[in-house]
PyMOL commands that place a pseudoatom at each C-alpha (Angstrom):
pseudoatom trace, name=CA, resn=MET, resi=1, chain=A, elem=C, hetatm=0, pos=[12.238, 11.859, -17.281]
pseudoatom trace, name=CA, resn=PRO, resi=2, chain=A, elem=C, hetatm=0, pos=[12.583, 10.049, -20.625]
pseudoatom trace, name=CA, resn=GLN, resi=3, chain=A, elem=C, hetatm=0, pos=[10.104, 7.271, -21.268]
pseudoatom trace, name=CA, resn=GLN, resi=4, chain=A, elem=C, hetatm=0, pos=[10.509, 4.214, -23.426]
pseudoatom trace, name=CA, resn=SER, resi=5, chain=A, elem=C, hetatm=0, pos=[7.890, 3.400, -26.028]
pseudoatom trace, name=CA, resn=ASP, resi=6, chain=A, elem=C, hetatm=0, pos=[7.239, 0.502, -28.337]
pseudoatom trace, name=CA, resn=GLY, resi=7, chain=A, elem=C, hetatm=0, pos=[8.227, 2.556, -31.364]
pseudoatom trace, name=CA, resn=CYS, resi=8, chain=A, elem=C, hetatm=0, pos=[6.312, 2.846, -34.592]
pseudoatom trace, name=CA, resn=ALA, resi=9, chain=A, elem=C, hetatm=0, pos=[2.599, 2.168, -34.134]
pseudoatom trace, name=CA, resn=GLY, resi=10, chain=A, elem=C, hetatm=0, pos=[2.567, 0.477, -37.524]
pseudoatom trace, name=CA, resn=LYS, resi=11, chain=A, elem=C, hetatm=0, pos=[5.166, -2.104, -36.594]
pseudoatom trace, name=CA, resn=ALA, resi=12, chain=A, elem=C, hetatm=0, pos=[3.764, -5.609, -36.451]
pseudoatom trace, name=CA, resn=PRO, resi=13, chain=A, elem=C, hetatm=0, pos=[4.416, -7.598, -33.260]
pseudoatom trace, name=CA, resn=MET, resi=14, chain=A, elem=C, hetatm=0, pos=[7.600, -9.645, -33.516]
pseudoatom trace, name=CA, resn=ARG, resi=15, chain=A, elem=C, hetatm=0, pos=[6.738, -13.335, -33.236]
pseudoatom trace, name=CA, resn=SER, resi=16, chain=A, elem=C, hetatm=0, pos=[9.918, -15.346, -32.952]
pseudoatom trace, name=CA, resn=PRO, resi=17, chain=A, elem=C, hetatm=0, pos=[11.532, -17.525, -30.267]
pseudoatom trace, name=CA, resn=LEU, resi=18, chain=A, elem=C, hetatm=0, pos=[13.857, -14.798, -28.951]
pseudoatom trace, name=CA, resn=ALA, resi=19, chain=A, elem=C, hetatm=0, pos=[11.615, -11.732, -29.471]
pseudoatom trace, name=CA, resn=SER, resi=20, chain=A, elem=C, hetatm=0, pos=[10.180, -11.522, -25.953]
pseudoatom trace, name=CA, resn=LEU, resi=21, chain=A, elem=C, hetatm=0, pos=[13.510, -12.030, -24.192]
pseudoatom trace, name=CA, resn=GLU, resi=22, chain=A, elem=C, hetatm=0, pos=[15.229, -9.554, -26.500]
pseudoatom trace, name=CA, resn=LYS, resi=23, chain=A, elem=C, hetatm=0, pos=[12.564, -6.910, -25.887]
pseudoatom trace, name=CA, resn=LYS, resi=24, chain=A, elem=C, hetatm=0, pos=[12.946, -7.207, -22.111]
pseudoatom trace, name=CA, resn=PHE, resi=25, chain=A, elem=C, hetatm=0, pos=[16.729, -6.920, -22.400]
pseudoatom trace, name=CA, resn=ILE, resi=26, chain=A, elem=C, hetatm=0, pos=[16.476, -3.817, -24.602]
pseudoatom trace, name=CA, resn=HIS, resi=27, chain=A, elem=C, hetatm=0, pos=[14.046, -2.121, -22.212]
pseudoatom trace, name=CA, resn=TRP, resi=28, chain=A, elem=C, hetatm=0, pos=[16.323, -2.917, -19.276]
pseudoatom trace, name=CA, resn=LEU, resi=29, chain=A, elem=C, hetatm=0, pos=[19.611, -1.775, -20.820]
pseudoatom trace, name=CA, resn=THR, resi=30, chain=A, elem=C, hetatm=0, pos=[18.501, 1.297, -22.819]
pseudoatom trace, name=CA, resn=PRO, resi=31, chain=A, elem=C, hetatm=0, pos=[18.347, 3.697, -19.834]
pseudoatom trace, name=CA, resn=ARG, resi=32, chain=A, elem=C, hetatm=0, pos=[21.773, 2.446, -18.708]
pseudoatom trace, name=CA, resn=LEU, resi=33, chain=A, elem=C, hetatm=0, pos=[23.667, 3.157, -21.933]
pseudoatom trace, name=CA, resn=PRO, resi=34, chain=A, elem=C, hetatm=0, pos=[26.179, 6.062, -21.762]
pseudoatom trace, name=CA, resn=ASP, resi=35, chain=A, elem=C, hetatm=0, pos=[25.069, 9.429, -23.130]
pseudoatom trace, name=CA, resn=TRP, resi=36, chain=A, elem=C, hetatm=0, pos=[27.795, 9.493, -25.794]
pseudoatom trace, name=CA, resn=LEU, resi=37, chain=A, elem=C, hetatm=0, pos=[26.307, 6.371, -27.396]
pseudoatom trace, name=CA, resn=GLY, resi=38, chain=A, elem=C, hetatm=0, pos=[23.580, 8.088, -29.409]
pseudoatom trace, name=CA, resn=THR, resi=39, chain=A, elem=C, hetatm=0, pos=[21.034, 6.790, -31.872]
pseudoatom trace, name=CA, resn=GLN, resi=40, chain=A, elem=C, hetatm=0, pos=[22.878, 8.158, -34.948]
pseudoatom trace, name=CA, resn=MET, resi=41, chain=A, elem=C, hetatm=0, pos=[26.163, 6.585, -33.890]
pseudoatom trace, name=CA, resn=LEU, resi=42, chain=A, elem=C, hetatm=0, pos=[24.481, 3.251, -33.202]
pseudoatom trace, name=CA, resn=THR, resi=43, chain=A, elem=C, hetatm=0, pos=[22.853, 3.241, -36.631]
pseudoatom trace, name=CA, resn=LEU, resi=44, chain=A, elem=C, hetatm=0, pos=[25.971, 4.278, -38.547]
pseudoatom trace, name=CA, resn=LEU, resi=45, chain=A, elem=C, hetatm=0, pos=[28.142, 1.686, -36.805]
pseudoatom trace, name=CA, resn=THR, resi=46, chain=A, elem=C, hetatm=0, pos=[26.568, -0.863, -39.156]
pseudoatom trace, name=CA, resn=ILE, resi=47, chain=A, elem=C, hetatm=0, pos=[28.926, 0.539, -41.838]
pseudoatom trace, name=CA, resn=PRO, resi=48, chain=A, elem=C, hetatm=0, pos=[32.173, -0.639, -40.160]
pseudoatom trace, name=CA, resn=TRP, resi=49, chain=A, elem=C, hetatm=0, pos=[30.511, -3.904, -39.102]
pseudoatom trace, name=CA, resn=SER, resi=50, chain=A, elem=C, hetatm=0, pos=[29.585, -4.537, -42.770]
pseudoatom trace, name=CA, resn=ALA, resi=51, chain=A, elem=C, hetatm=0, pos=[33.092, -3.683, -43.944]
pseudoatom trace, name=CA, resn=GLY, resi=52, chain=A, elem=C, hetatm=0, pos=[34.483, -6.027, -41.299]
pseudoatom trace, name=CA, resn=LEU, resi=53, chain=A, elem=C, hetatm=0, pos=[32.352, -8.921, -42.526]
pseudoatom trace, name=CA, resn=ILE, resi=54, chain=A, elem=C, hetatm=0, pos=[33.641, -8.494, -46.067]
pseudoatom trace, name=CA, resn=LEU, resi=55, chain=A, elem=C, hetatm=0, pos=[37.238, -8.037, -44.901]
pseudoatom trace, name=CA, resn=PHE, resi=56, chain=A, elem=C, hetatm=0, pos=[37.310, -11.082, -42.641]
pseudoatom trace, name=CA, resn=GLY, resi=57, chain=A, elem=C, hetatm=0, pos=[35.548, -13.220, -45.250]
pseudoatom trace, name=CA, resn=ALA, resi=58, chain=A, elem=C, hetatm=0, pos=[38.167, -12.154, -47.806]
pseudoatom trace, name=CA, resn=LEU, resi=59, chain=A, elem=C, hetatm=0, pos=[41.017, -12.924, -45.388]
pseudoatom trace, name=CA, resn=ALA, resi=60, chain=A, elem=C, hetatm=0, pos=[39.543, -16.351, -44.609]
pseudoatom trace, name=CA, resn=GLY, resi=61, chain=A, elem=C, hetatm=0, pos=[39.173, -17.165, -48.294]
pseudoatom trace, name=CA, resn=ARG, resi=62, chain=A, elem=C, hetatm=0, pos=[42.502, -15.886, -49.527]
pseudoatom trace, name=CA, resn=THR, resi=63, chain=A, elem=C, hetatm=0, pos=[44.697, -17.120, -46.670]
pseudoatom trace, name=CA, resn=GLY, resi=64, chain=A, elem=C, hetatm=0, pos=[42.834, -20.386, -46.137]
pseudoatom trace, name=CA, resn=ASN, resi=65, chain=A, elem=C, hetatm=0, pos=[42.681, -19.593, -42.402]
pseudoatom trace, name=CA, resn=LEU, resi=66, chain=A, elem=C, hetatm=0, pos=[38.997, -20.015, -41.542]
pseudoatom trace, name=CA, resn=HIS, resi=67, chain=A, elem=C, hetatm=0, pos=[39.587, -18.717, -38.010]
pseudoatom trace, name=CA, resn=TRP, resi=68, chain=A, elem=C, hetatm=0, pos=[39.112, -15.244, -39.474]
pseudoatom trace, name=CA, resn=LEU, resi=69, chain=A, elem=C, hetatm=0, pos=[35.400, -16.130, -39.437]
pseudoatom trace, name=CA, resn=TRP, resi=70, chain=A, elem=C, hetatm=0, pos=[35.418, -15.788, -35.652]
pseudoatom trace, name=CA, resn=ALA, resi=71, chain=A, elem=C, hetatm=0, pos=[35.998, -12.075, -36.247]
pseudoatom trace, name=CA, resn=GLY, resi=72, chain=A, elem=C, hetatm=0, pos=[33.129, -12.143, -38.743]
pseudoatom trace, name=CA, resn=SER, resi=73, chain=A, elem=C, hetatm=0, pos=[30.894, -13.596, -36.030]
pseudoatom trace, name=CA, resn=ALA, resi=74, chain=A, elem=C, hetatm=0, pos=[31.984, -10.743, -33.748]
pseudoatom trace, name=CA, resn=MET, resi=75, chain=A, elem=C, hetatm=0, pos=[30.763, -8.323, -36.439]
pseudoatom trace, name=CA, resn=LEU, resi=76, chain=A, elem=C, hetatm=0, pos=[27.408, -10.122, -36.464]
pseudoatom trace, name=CA, resn=PHE, resi=77, chain=A, elem=C, hetatm=0, pos=[27.095, -9.816, -32.700]
pseudoatom trace, name=CA, resn=LEU, resi=78, chain=A, elem=C, hetatm=0, pos=[28.099, -6.160, -32.661]
pseudoatom trace, name=CA, resn=GLN, resi=79, chain=A, elem=C, hetatm=0, pos=[25.635, -5.340, -35.413]
pseudoatom trace, name=CA, resn=TRP, resi=80, chain=A, elem=C, hetatm=0, pos=[22.873, -7.099, -33.485]
pseudoatom trace, name=CA, resn=PHE, resi=81, chain=A, elem=C, hetatm=0, pos=[23.683, -4.917, -30.483]
pseudoatom trace, name=CA, resn=THR, resi=82, chain=A, elem=C, hetatm=0, pos=[23.836, -1.577, -32.281]
pseudoatom trace, name=CA, resn=ASP, resi=83, chain=A, elem=C, hetatm=0, pos=[20.829, -2.379, -34.487]
pseudoatom trace, name=CA, resn=SER, resi=84, chain=A, elem=C, hetatm=0, pos=[18.767, -3.444, -31.481]
pseudoatom trace, name=CA, resn=PHE, resi=85, chain=A, elem=C, hetatm=0, pos=[19.431, -0.264, -29.534]
pseudoatom trace, name=CA, resn=ASP, resi=86, chain=A, elem=C, hetatm=0, pos=[19.545, 2.537, -32.119]
pseudoatom trace, name=CA, resn=GLY, resi=87, chain=A, elem=C, hetatm=0, pos=[15.778, 2.951, -32.275]
pseudoatom trace, name=CA, resn=ALA, resi=88, chain=A, elem=C, hetatm=0, pos=[15.284, 2.226, -28.575]
pseudoatom trace, name=CA, resn=VAL, resi=89, chain=A, elem=C, hetatm=0, pos=[17.781, 4.921, -27.593]
pseudoatom trace, name=CA, resn=GLY, resi=90, chain=A, elem=C, hetatm=0, pos=[16.163, 7.408, -29.977]
pseudoatom trace, name=CA, resn=ARG, resi=91, chain=A, elem=C, hetatm=0, pos=[12.721, 6.791, -28.509]
pseudoatom trace, name=CA, resn=TYR, resi=92, chain=A, elem=C, hetatm=0, pos=[13.947, 6.850, -24.918]
pseudoatom trace, name=CA, resn=ARG, resi=93, chain=A, elem=C, hetatm=0, pos=[15.824, 10.135, -25.383]
pseudoatom trace, name=CA, resn=ASN, resi=94, chain=A, elem=C, hetatm=0, pos=[13.155, 11.573, -27.704]
pseudoatom trace, name=CA, resn=THR, resi=95, chain=A, elem=C, hetatm=0, pos=[15.689, 12.570, -30.372]
pseudoatom trace, name=CA, resn=GLY, resi=96, chain=A, elem=C, hetatm=0, pos=[12.966, 12.967, -32.994]
pseudoatom trace, name=CA, resn=LEU, resi=97, chain=A, elem=C, hetatm=0, pos=[14.950, 11.129, -35.668]
pseudoatom trace, name=CA, resn=ILE, resi=98, chain=A, elem=C, hetatm=0, pos=[12.002, 8.986, -36.695]
pseudoatom trace, name=CA, resn=LYS, resi=99, chain=A, elem=C, hetatm=0, pos=[12.147, 9.334, -40.477]
pseudoatom trace, name=CA, resn=TRP, resi=100, chain=A, elem=C, hetatm=0, pos=[15.957, 9.412, -40.653]
pseudoatom trace, name=CA, resn=GLY, resi=101, chain=A, elem=C, hetatm=0, pos=[16.135, 6.428, -38.324]
pseudoatom trace, name=CA, resn=PHE, resi=102, chain=A, elem=C, hetatm=0, pos=[13.684, 4.394, -40.366]
pseudoatom trace, name=CA, resn=TYR, resi=103, chain=A, elem=C, hetatm=0, pos=[15.482, 5.165, -43.622]
pseudoatom trace, name=CA, resn=MET, resi=104, chain=A, elem=C, hetatm=0, pos=[19.095, 4.740, -42.518]
pseudoatom trace, name=CA, resn=ASP, resi=105, chain=A, elem=C, hetatm=0, pos=[18.484, 1.800, -40.195]
pseudoatom trace, name=CA, resn=HIS, resi=106, chain=A, elem=C, hetatm=0, pos=[16.789, -0.344, -42.804]
pseudoatom trace, name=CA, resn=PHE, resi=107, chain=A, elem=C, hetatm=0, pos=[18.998, 0.749, -45.678]
pseudoatom trace, name=CA, resn=LEU, resi=108, chain=A, elem=C, hetatm=0, pos=[22.085, -0.239, -43.671]
pseudoatom trace, name=CA, resn=ASP, resi=109, chain=A, elem=C, hetatm=0, pos=[20.394, -3.493, -42.621]
pseudoatom trace, name=CA, resn=PHE, resi=110, chain=A, elem=C, hetatm=0, pos=[20.215, -4.335, -46.318]
pseudoatom trace, name=CA, resn=VAL, resi=111, chain=A, elem=C, hetatm=0, pos=[23.886, -3.440, -46.764]
pseudoatom trace, name=CA, resn=PHE, resi=112, chain=A, elem=C, hetatm=0, pos=[24.810, -5.611, -43.793]
pseudoatom trace, name=CA, resn=MET, resi=113, chain=A, elem=C, hetatm=0, pos=[22.856, -8.640, -44.996]
pseudoatom trace, name=CA, resn=CYS, resi=114, chain=A, elem=C, hetatm=0, pos=[24.511, -8.391, -48.409]
pseudoatom trace, name=CA, resn=SER, resi=115, chain=A, elem=C, hetatm=0, pos=[27.892, -8.173, -46.671]
pseudoatom trace, name=CA, resn=VAL, resi=116, chain=A, elem=C, hetatm=0, pos=[27.278, -11.524, -44.975]
pseudoatom trace, name=CA, resn=PHE, resi=117, chain=A, elem=C, hetatm=0, pos=[26.997, -13.320, -48.319]
pseudoatom trace, name=CA, resn=ILE, resi=118, chain=A, elem=C, hetatm=0, pos=[29.753, -11.289, -49.956]
pseudoatom trace, name=CA, resn=GLY, resi=119, chain=A, elem=C, hetatm=0, pos=[32.066, -12.366, -47.139]
pseudoatom trace, name=CA, resn=TRP, resi=120, chain=A, elem=C, hetatm=0, pos=[31.170, -16.028, -47.600]
pseudoatom trace, name=CA, resn=SER, resi=121, chain=A, elem=C, hetatm=0, pos=[31.549, -15.767, -51.372]
pseudoatom trace, name=CA, resn=PHE, resi=122, chain=A, elem=C, hetatm=0, pos=[35.322, -15.386, -50.936]
pseudoatom trace, name=CA, resn=LEU, resi=123, chain=A, elem=C, hetatm=0, pos=[35.407, -18.939, -49.580]
pseudoatom trace, name=CA, resn=TYR, resi=124, chain=A, elem=C, hetatm=0, pos=[34.179, -20.518, -52.825]
pseudoatom trace, name=CA, resn=VAL, resi=125, chain=A, elem=C, hetatm=0, pos=[34.414, -20.364, -56.596]
pseudoatom trace, name=CA, resn=GLY, resi=126, chain=A, elem=C, hetatm=0, pos=[32.087, -21.361, -59.414]
pseudoatom trace, name=CA, resn=THR, resi=127, chain=A, elem=C, hetatm=0, pos=[28.582, -22.595, -58.639]
pseudoatom trace, name=CA, resn=GLU, resi=128, chain=A, elem=C, hetatm=0, pos=[28.863, -22.161, -54.868]
pseudoatom trace, name=CA, resn=ARG, resi=129, chain=A, elem=C, hetatm=0, pos=[29.829, -18.497, -55.209]
pseudoatom trace, name=CA, resn=LEU, resi=130, chain=A, elem=C, hetatm=0, pos=[26.955, -17.940, -57.652]
pseudoatom trace, name=CA, resn=LEU, resi=131, chain=A, elem=C, hetatm=0, pos=[24.463, -19.510, -55.241]
pseudoatom trace, name=CA, resn=LEU, resi=132, chain=A, elem=C, hetatm=0, pos=[25.683, -17.233, -52.443]
pseudoatom trace, name=CA, resn=TRP, resi=133, chain=A, elem=C, hetatm=0, pos=[25.194, -14.181, -54.650]
pseudoatom trace, name=CA, resn=PHE, resi=134, chain=A, elem=C, hetatm=0, pos=[21.651, -15.297, -55.469]
pseudoatom trace, name=CA, resn=LEU, resi=135, chain=A, elem=C, hetatm=0, pos=[20.964, -15.860, -51.768]
pseudoatom trace, name=CA, resn=SER, resi=136, chain=A, elem=C, hetatm=0, pos=[22.036, -12.265, -51.230]
pseudoatom trace, name=CA, resn=LEU, resi=137, chain=A, elem=C, hetatm=0, pos=[19.531, -11.250, -53.903]
pseudoatom trace, name=CA, resn=GLY, resi=138, chain=A, elem=C, hetatm=0, pos=[16.893, -13.303, -52.089]
pseudoatom trace, name=CA, resn=MET, resi=139, chain=A, elem=C, hetatm=0, pos=[17.547, -11.434, -48.848]
pseudoatom trace, name=CA, resn=GLY, resi=140, chain=A, elem=C, hetatm=0, pos=[17.028, -8.223, -50.789]
pseudoatom trace, name=CA, resn=CYS, resi=141, chain=A, elem=C, hetatm=0, pos=[13.700, -9.563, -52.091]
pseudoatom trace, name=CA, resn=LEU, resi=142, chain=A, elem=C, hetatm=0, pos=[12.649, -10.395, -48.544]
pseudoatom trace, name=CA, resn=MET, resi=143, chain=A, elem=C, hetatm=0, pos=[13.377, -6.845, -47.377]
pseudoatom trace, name=CA, resn=VAL, resi=144, chain=A, elem=C, hetatm=0, pos=[11.606, -5.333, -50.392]
pseudoatom trace, name=CA, resn=ASN, resi=145, chain=A, elem=C, hetatm=0, pos=[8.588, -7.476, -49.504]
pseudoatom trace, name=CA, resn=SER, resi=146, chain=A, elem=C, hetatm=0, pos=[8.600, -5.942, -46.005]
pseudoatom trace, name=CA, resn=PHE, resi=147, chain=A, elem=C, hetatm=0, pos=[8.849, -2.367, -47.294]
pseudoatom trace, name=CA, resn=LEU, resi=148, chain=A, elem=C, hetatm=0, pos=[6.168, -2.768, -49.984]
pseudoatom trace, name=CA, resn=GLY, resi=149, chain=A, elem=C, hetatm=0, pos=[3.937, -4.568, -47.504]
pseudoatom trace, name=CA, resn=PHE, resi=150, chain=A, elem=C, hetatm=0, pos=[4.369, -1.628, -45.129]
pseudoatom trace, name=CA, resn=GLY, resi=151, chain=A, elem=C, hetatm=0, pos=[3.411, 0.791, -47.891]
pseudoatom trace, name=CA, resn=ALA, resi=152, chain=A, elem=C, hetatm=0, pos=[0.287, -1.202, -48.717]
pseudoatom trace, name=CA, resn=THR, resi=153, chain=A, elem=C, hetatm=0, pos=[-0.900, -2.036, -45.190]
pseudoatom trace, name=CA, resn=ASN, resi=154, chain=A, elem=C, hetatm=0, pos=[0.778, 0.578, -42.941]
pseudoatom trace, name=CA, resn=GLN, resi=155, chain=A, elem=C, hetatm=0, pos=[2.091, -2.342, -40.879]
pseudoatom trace, name=CA, resn=PHE, resi=156, chain=A, elem=C, hetatm=0, pos=[5.810, -3.068, -40.905]
pseudoatom trace, name=CA, resn=LYS, resi=157, chain=A, elem=C, hetatm=0, pos=[6.546, -6.769, -40.513]
pseudoatom trace, name=CA, resn=ILE, resi=158, chain=A, elem=C, hetatm=0, pos=[10.080, -8.099, -40.027]
pseudoatom trace, name=CA, resn=THR, resi=159, chain=A, elem=C, hetatm=0, pos=[9.455, -11.610, -38.683]
pseudoatom trace, name=CA, resn=TYR, resi=160, chain=A, elem=C, hetatm=0, pos=[8.430, -14.404, -41.035]
pseudoatom trace, name=CA, resn=LEU, resi=161, chain=A, elem=C, hetatm=0, pos=[7.856, -18.117, -40.492]
pseudoatom trace, name=CA, resn=GLY, resi=162, chain=A, elem=C, hetatm=0, pos=[8.887, -17.760, -36.844]
pseudoatom trace, name=CA, resn=THR, resi=163, chain=A, elem=C, hetatm=0, pos=[12.213, -16.140, -37.721]
pseudoatom trace, name=CA, resn=GLY, resi=164, chain=A, elem=C, hetatm=0, pos=[13.275, -12.575, -37.048]
pseudoatom trace, name=CA, resn=PRO, resi=165, chain=A, elem=C, hetatm=0, pos=[16.499, -10.591, -37.515]
pseudoatom trace, name=CA, resn=THR, resi=166, chain=A, elem=C, hetatm=0, pos=[17.983, -11.856, -34.238]
pseudoatom trace, name=CA, resn=GLU, resi=167, chain=A, elem=C, hetatm=0, pos=[17.432, -15.508, -35.098]
pseudoatom trace, name=CA, resn=LEU, resi=168, chain=A, elem=C, hetatm=0, pos=[18.835, -14.891, -38.574]
pseudoatom trace, name=CA, resn=ARG, resi=169, chain=A, elem=C, hetatm=0, pos=[22.054, -13.418, -37.167]
pseudoatom trace, name=CA, resn=LEU, resi=170, chain=A, elem=C, hetatm=0, pos=[22.306, -16.374, -34.806]
pseudoatom trace, name=CA, resn=TYR, resi=171, chain=A, elem=C, hetatm=0, pos=[22.012, -18.772, -37.760]
pseudoatom trace, name=CA, resn=PHE, resi=172, chain=A, elem=C, hetatm=0, pos=[24.809, -16.883, -39.510]
pseudoatom trace, name=CA, resn=ILE, resi=173, chain=A, elem=C, hetatm=0, pos=[27.030, -17.158, -36.431]
pseudoatom trace, name=CA, resn=LEU, resi=174, chain=A, elem=C, hetatm=0, pos=[26.336, -20.889, -36.251]
pseudoatom trace, name=CA, resn=ILE, resi=175, chain=A, elem=C, hetatm=0, pos=[27.282, -21.250, -39.923]
pseudoatom trace, name=CA, resn=ASN, resi=176, chain=A, elem=C, hetatm=0, pos=[30.530, -19.363, -39.286]
pseudoatom trace, name=CA, resn=THR, resi=177, chain=A, elem=C, hetatm=0, pos=[31.249, -21.614, -36.315]
pseudoatom trace, name=CA, resn=ALA, resi=178, chain=A, elem=C, hetatm=0, pos=[30.609, -24.771, -38.341]
pseudoatom trace, name=CA, resn=LEU, resi=179, chain=A, elem=C, hetatm=0, pos=[32.783, -23.481, -41.187]
pseudoatom trace, name=CA, resn=THR, resi=180, chain=A, elem=C, hetatm=0, pos=[35.635, -22.786, -38.782]
pseudoatom trace, name=CA, resn=LEU, resi=181, chain=A, elem=C, hetatm=0, pos=[35.385, -26.161, -37.033]
pseudoatom trace, name=CA, resn=PHE, resi=182, chain=A, elem=C, hetatm=0, pos=[34.518, -28.452, -39.941]
pseudoatom trace, name=CA, resn=GLY, resi=183, chain=A, elem=C, hetatm=0, pos=[35.801, -26.675, -43.046]
pseudoatom trace, name=CA, resn=ARG, resi=184, chain=A, elem=C, hetatm=0, pos=[34.095, -25.427, -46.195]
pseudoatom trace, name=CA, resn=HIS, resi=185, chain=A, elem=C, hetatm=0, pos=[33.019, -28.670, -47.834]
pseudoatom trace, name=CA, resn=TRP, resi=186, chain=A, elem=C, hetatm=0, pos=[29.852, -29.250, -45.821]
pseudoatom trace, name=CA, resn=LEU, resi=187, chain=A, elem=C, hetatm=0, pos=[28.427, -25.846, -46.789]
pseudoatom trace, name=CA, resn=ALA, resi=188, chain=A, elem=C, hetatm=0, pos=[29.335, -26.387, -50.454]
pseudoatom trace, name=CA, resn=VAL, resi=189, chain=A, elem=C, hetatm=0, pos=[27.357, -29.654, -50.394]
pseudoatom trace, name=CA, resn=SER, resi=190, chain=A, elem=C, hetatm=0, pos=[24.454, -28.058, -48.496]
pseudoatom trace, name=CA, resn=LEU, resi=191, chain=A, elem=C, hetatm=0, pos=[24.189, -24.846, -50.533]
pseudoatom trace, name=CA, resn=PRO, resi=192, chain=A, elem=C, hetatm=0, pos=[21.871, -26.191, -53.278]
pseudoatom trace, name=CA, resn=TRP, resi=193, chain=A, elem=C, hetatm=0, pos=[19.453, -27.443, -50.603]
pseudoatom trace, name=CA, resn=ILE, resi=194, chain=A, elem=C, hetatm=0, pos=[19.706, -24.206, -48.611]
pseudoatom trace, name=CA, resn=PHE, resi=195, chain=A, elem=C, hetatm=0, pos=[19.158, -22.252, -51.825]
pseudoatom trace, name=CA, resn=ALA, resi=196, chain=A, elem=C, hetatm=0, pos=[16.044, -24.245, -52.744]
pseudoatom trace, name=CA, resn=ALA, resi=197, chain=A, elem=C, hetatm=0, pos=[14.610, -24.084, -49.205]
pseudoatom trace, name=CA, resn=PHE, resi=198, chain=A, elem=C, hetatm=0, pos=[15.184, -20.340, -48.948]
pseudoatom trace, name=CA, resn=TRP, resi=199, chain=A, elem=C, hetatm=0, pos=[13.511, -19.487, -52.260]
pseudoatom trace, name=CA, resn=LEU, resi=200, chain=A, elem=C, hetatm=0, pos=[10.606, -21.805, -51.442]
pseudoatom trace, name=CA, resn=ALA, resi=201, chain=A, elem=C, hetatm=0, pos=[10.151, -20.056, -48.095]
pseudoatom trace, name=CA, resn=LEU, resi=202, chain=A, elem=C, hetatm=0, pos=[10.352, -16.681, -49.839]
pseudoatom trace, name=CA, resn=ALA, resi=203, chain=A, elem=C, hetatm=0, pos=[7.642, -17.759, -52.284]
pseudoatom trace, name=CA, resn=VAL, resi=204, chain=A, elem=C, hetatm=0, pos=[5.408, -18.755, -49.346]
pseudoatom trace, name=CA, resn=ILE, resi=205, chain=A, elem=C, hetatm=0, pos=[6.020, -15.393, -47.649]
pseudoatom trace, name=CA, resn=ILE, resi=206, chain=A, elem=C, hetatm=0, pos=[5.223, -13.423, -50.793]
pseudoatom trace, name=CA, resn=TYR, resi=207, chain=A, elem=C, hetatm=0, pos=[2.103, -15.507, -51.424]
pseudoatom trace, name=CA, resn=ARG, resi=208, chain=A, elem=C, hetatm=0, pos=[0.844, -14.891, -47.884]
pseudoatom trace, name=CA, resn=THR, resi=209, chain=A, elem=C, hetatm=0, pos=[1.616, -11.178, -48.123]
pseudoatom trace, name=CA, resn=GLN, resi=210, chain=A, elem=C, hetatm=0, pos=[-0.234, -10.650, -51.385]
pseudoatom trace, name=CA, resn=ARG, resi=211, chain=A, elem=C, hetatm=0, pos=[-3.171, -12.723, -50.120]
pseudoatom trace, name=CA, resn=HIS, resi=212, chain=A, elem=C, hetatm=0, pos=[-3.407, -10.515, -47.011]
pseudoatom trace, name=CA, resn=ILE, resi=213, chain=A, elem=C, hetatm=0, pos=[-3.265, -7.336, -49.111]
pseudoatom trace, name=CA, resn=LEU, resi=214, chain=A, elem=C, hetatm=0, pos=[-5.885, -8.728, -51.520]
pseudoatom trace, name=CA, resn=LYS, resi=215, chain=A, elem=C, hetatm=0, pos=[-8.153, -9.419, -48.552]
pseudoatom trace, name=CA, resn=LEU, resi=216, chain=A, elem=C, hetatm=0, pos=[-7.746, -5.821, -47.356]
pseudoatom trace, name=CA, resn=ASP, resi=217, chain=A, elem=C, hetatm=0, pos=[-8.627, -4.496, -50.812]
pseudoatom trace, name=CA, resn=ARG, resi=218, chain=A, elem=C, hetatm=0, pos=[-11.777, -6.604, -50.916]
pseudoatom trace, name=CA, resn=GLU, resi=219, chain=A, elem=C, hetatm=0, pos=[-12.809, -5.480, -47.436]
pseudoatom trace, name=CA, resn=ILE, resi=220, chain=A, elem=C, hetatm=0, pos=[-12.398, -1.835, -48.462]
pseudoatom trace, name=CA, resn=LYS, resi=221, chain=A, elem=C, hetatm=0, pos=[-14.389, -2.428, -51.641]
pseudoatom trace, name=CA, resn=ASN, resi=222, chain=A, elem=C, hetatm=0, pos=[-17.174, -4.184, -49.752]
pseudoatom trace, name=CA, resn=LYS, resi=223, chain=A, elem=C, hetatm=0, pos=[-17.409, -1.245, -47.320]
pseudoatom trace, name=CA, resn=GLN, resi=224, chain=A, elem=C, hetatm=0, pos=[-17.623, 1.165, -50.251]
pseudoatom trace, name=CA, resn=ASN, resi=225, chain=A, elem=C, hetatm=0, pos=[-20.403, -0.901, -51.804]
pseudoatom trace, name=CA, resn=ASP, resi=226, chain=A, elem=C, hetatm=0, pos=[-22.308, -0.973, -48.516]
pseudoatom trace, name=CA, resn=GLN, resi=227, chain=A, elem=C, hetatm=0, pos=[-22.041, 2.797, -48.198]
pseudoatom trace, name=CA, resn=GLU, resi=228, chain=A, elem=C, hetatm=0, pos=[-23.309, 3.311, -51.746]
pseudoatom trace, name=CA, resn=ARG, resi=229, chain=A, elem=C, hetatm=0, pos=[-26.366, 1.165, -51.025]
pseudoatom trace, name=CA, resn=GLN, resi=230, chain=A, elem=C, hetatm=0, pos=[-27.281, 3.201, -47.952]
for i in range(1, 230): cmd.bond("trace and resi %d" % i, "trace and resi %d" % (i + 1))
show_as sticks, trace
zoom trace
């Protein structure tokens, strides 16, 4: 009988408010998913979810009807679901798509995160649109930090400052909800502060990551020195 596992041994424990509850839900539902819903399909479904985010953002911006963002929030929810279960299904059914899954899953995660900001960029012009594009770049920097950190430490970390992918999607849904209910102006006013806070947090994350890697290097060097003395 198939057995569930915790996945990649190099994956750092997820420390975020919803991580424990999410993990229990995934373990409960994975054996109950239909056979036709396979790991490859779940991973590749991020492509239409990303296209949907851009489409609904464009419709909201060009028609002025912000209720299109409800559909964008549906894309966020659906991507959370498929992204949460693609790896779990692969491990449970022992499909063996470990390398393909790692590559495609995280590449499409990057595409999806960029799609969030591209969709919002249709709502604004000028400085606000530019800030959204640079926030998209910042999300790319955050993911590159995770991948390079994995290469240096063999530990893949995707939660930072108490926030993981699930919490991030929830924040995006809340922003969509606020935009739909209260209009665009509040986000335009808040964007410079959000921009500054995000890049400050990113600087803290990068500083902590390099400090951890520097510590590992020094530990390895000290062990080498001890061995040479013996």
